[in-house]
C-alpha positions in Angstrom: 0.0 0.0 0.0 1.4 3.5 -1.0 2.1 6.0 1.8 0.1 9.2 1.7 2.0 12.3 2.5 0.2 14.6 4.9 0.8 18.3 4.1 -1.1 19.7 7.1 0.5 21.0 10.3 2.4 18.5 12.5 0.4 17.4 15.5 1.9 15.5 18.5 -0.1 14.4 21.5 1.7 14.4 24.8 0.6 13.5 28.2 0.7 16.3 30.8 4.0 15.0 32.3 5.6 14.8 28.8 4.4 18.3 28.0 5.9 19.9 31.1 9.2 17.9 30.6 9.5 19.2 27.0 8.4 22.7 28.0 11.3 23.2 30.4 13.9 25.6 29.2 17.0 27.4 30.5 19.7 26.2 32.8 19.1 23.6 35.4 18.4 24.6 39.0 21.3 24.2 41.4 22.0 24.8 45.1 25.3 26.2 44.1 23.7 29.3 42.5 22.6 32.0 44.9 19.0 32.0 43.5 19.2 28.3 42.7 18.8 29.1 39.0 15.2 30.3 39.5 15.7 34.0 39.2 12.9 36.4 38.2 14.0 39.0 35.6 11.8 42.0 35.0 12.5 43.5 31.7 13.3 47.2 31.7 11.1 47.7 28.6 7.6 48.7 29.4 6.0 46.4 26.8 3.8 43.3 27.1 4.4 39.9 25.5 2.8 41.1 22.3 5.2 44.1 22.1 2.5 46.6 23.0 3.2 49.5 25.3 1.9 49.2 28.9 -0.7 51.6 30.3 0.4 54.2 32.8 -0.9 52.2 35.8 0.9 49.1 34.7 4.2 51.0 34.1 4.0 52.3 37.7 3.3 48.8 39.0 6.3 47.3 37.2 8.5 50.2 38.3 7.7 49.3 41.9 8.3 45.6 41.2 11.7 46.4 39.8 12.7 48.4 42.9 11.7 45.5 45.2 13.4 43.0 43.0 16.6 44.9 43.1 16.4 45.4 46.9 15.8 41.7 47.4 19.0 40.9 45.6 21.1 43.2 47.7 20.3 41.6 51.1 23.3 40.5 53.1 22.4 36.8 52.8 22.1 37.0 49.0 25.4 38.9 48.7 27.0 36.3 51.0 25.8 33.4 48.9 26.8 35.1 45.7 30.3 35.7 46.9 30.6 32.2 48.3 29.4 30.4 45.2 31.6 32.5 42.9 34.6 31.3 44.9 33.3 27.7 44.9 32.9 27.7 41.2 36.5 28.9 40.8 37.9 26.2 43.1 35.7 23.6 41.3 37.5 24.4 38.1 41.0 24.4 39.6 40.6 21.1 41.4 38.2 19.3 39.0 35.6 18.7 41.7 32.5 16.7 40.5 29.1 18.4 40.4 27.7 16.0 43.0 30.3 17.3 45.5 29.6 20.9 44.6 25.9 20.4 45.3 26.6 18.8 48.7 29.0 21.7 49.5 26.3 24.3 48.7 23.8 22.3 50.8 26.1 22.4 53.8 26.9 26.1 53.4 23.1 27.0 53.2 22.6 25.0 56.4 25.3 27.1 58.1 23.7 30.3 56.7 20.3 29.2 58.1 21.9 28.7 61.5 23.5 32.2 61.2 27.0 30.7 61.7 28.4 33.0 59.0 28.3 36.1 61.2 31.7 37.2 62.2 33.4 34.5 60.1 35.1 34.4 56.8 32.8 33.6 53.9 35.7 32.1 51.9 36.9 29.9 54.8 33.4 28.6 55.5 32.5 27.7 51.9 35.9 26.0 51.5 35.4 24.1 54.8 32.0 22.9 53.4 33.8 21.8 50.3 36.4 19.8 52.2 33.7 18.2 54.3 31.8 17.3 51.1 34.9 15.8 49.6 35.4 13.7 52.7 31.8 12.5 52.7 31.9 11.5 49.1 35.4 10.1 49.2 36.8 12.5 46.7 40.5 12.8 47.7 41.3 16.5 48.1 43.5 17.6 51.0 43.2 20.6 53.2 46.3 22.0 51.5 44.8 21.5 48.0 41.6 23.4 49.0 43.3 26.1 51.0 45.8 26.9 48.2 43.1 27.0 45.6 40.9 29.3 47.7 43.9 31.5 48.7 43.5 31.1 52.5 45.7 29.5 55.1 45.5 25.9 55.9 45.2 26.8 59.6 42.2 29.0 59.0 40.5 26.4 56.8 41.2 23.7 59.5 39.6 25.9 62.2 36.4 26.4 60.1 36.2 22.7 59.3 36.1 22.0 63.0 33.3 24.6 63.4 31.4 23.0 60.5 31.7 19.5 61.9 30.6 20.6 65.4 27.7 22.7 64.1 26.3 20.1 61.7 27.3 17.1 63.8 29.1 15.5 60.9 30.8 12.1 61.1 33.6 12.2 58.5 35.6 9.2 57.6 39.4 9.6 57.1 40.7 9.3 53.6 42.4 6.1 52.6 46.1 6.5 51.8 45.7 4.4 48.7 43.4 7.0 47.2 46.4 9.3 46.7 48.8 6.8 45.2 47.7 7.3 41.6 47.5 11.0 42.0 51.1 11.4 43.1 52.4 8.8 40.7 50.7 10.3 37.6 52.1 13.7 38.5 55.8 12.6 38.3 55.4 9.6 36.0 55.8 6.6 38.3 55.3 3.2 36.6 52.3 0.9 37.2 54.5 -1.8 38.8 55.9 0.6 41.3 52.3 1.9 42.1 51.1 -1.7 42.7 54.0 -2.4 45.0 53.3 0.9 46.9 49.7 -0.3 47.4 51.1 -3.6 48.8 53.3 -1.7 51.2 50.3 0.4 52.4 48.3 -2.8 52.8 51.0 -4.4 55.0 51.4 -1.2 57.1 47.6 -1.2 57.7 47.7 -4.8 58.8 50.4 -4.0 61.3 48.4 -0.9 62.6 51.1 1.6 61.5 48.8 3.6 59.2 46.2 4.5 61.9 46.1 8.2 62.6 48.8 9.0 60.1 48.5 11.7 57.4 47.2 9.7 54.3 49.1 11.8 51.8 52.3 11.4 53.8 51.7 7.6 53.9 51.1 7.5 50.2 54.2 9.5 49.3 56.4 7.4 51.7 55.1 4.1 50.3 55.8 5.3 46.8 59.3 6.3 47.8 60.0 2.9 49.3 58.5 1.2 46.2 60.7 3.4 43.9 63.8 2.3 45.7 62.8 -1.4 45.7 62.1 -1.2 41.9 65.3 0.9 41.2 63.1 3.7 39.8 64.8 7.0 40.1 62.4 9.4 41.8 63.9 11.8 44.4 62.4 12.9 47.7 62.2 16.4 46.2 60.0 15.2 43.3 57.7 13.3 45.6 57.6 16.2 48.0 56.6 18.6 45.2 53.9 16.2 43.9 52.4 15.4 47.3 52.9 18.7 49.2 54.6 16.7 52.0 58.0 17.9 53.2 61.1 15.8 52.3 61.9 15.4 56.0 58.4 13.8 56.7 58.7 11.5 53.6 62.2 10.4 54.7 61.2 9.8 58.3 58.0 8.0 57.5 59.8 5.9 54.9 62.4 4.9 57.5 59.6 3.9 59.9 57.9 1.9 57.2 61.1 0.1 56.3 61.5 -0.9 59.9 58.0 -2.1 60.2 58.3 -4.2 57.0 61.8 -5.5 57.9 63.3 -3.7 54.9 65.5 -1.3 57.0 68.8 -3.1 56.5 68.3 -3.2 52.7 67.2 0.4 52.3 68.8 2.4 55.0 71.5 3.8 52.7 69.0 4.9 50.0 66.5 6.4 52.5 68.9 8.5 54.3 70.6 9.7 51.1 
């Protein structure tokens, strides 16, 4: 049977849910935007949707609405959120933070704002503390030093605001796993896969012996990689590992020496570690 071409207007039938899904336009809403992406914009032109000029009474009405709209956007809370989320977006780009973590960060900051904990405190430090807590909760490995440097504040100030955040919101944050930082350090200075696997094995043994408990996870990762590099005759200096991890050479050397003792490697590696 031949197909008959229909030249009339195209007609599609949607259910009410499909209609509203297709009718949505514009950027998605987000907690990390001060107005959550749901802003109301009142056009400065005194014309209706058809392009016709508004009557005198309607012009007066819209003039008052514009005034109130502008005033609502200059409240201290709105300005605080705008400042905080601009910084958050900048740090997100620098550290490649996932959107899920950014949303969680914004949620924590809004809770602190609702509890009026921003008064007398640094907006920058508080939003960055929220980011660090969100990274910890979602197991996205970013250190205090990473976030402090990206946000241009001191690590001490950030650490203090993290404690305030944890106490205020009653958060239970799990410590990072040292193994989360192995690939990050290794990829920065080009350490081989074999050396990375051996470093993970070193960390596993250290955990079994209870040595890793309470230790800085980044320092443990850097020290394990250093030991693994020595064992695999891979030439990576303490200086290179220090630059890639942000851990001092003294800490890497001391922690590697302690690890070597725990693993009974000390006699074999003493000369290299102390070099």
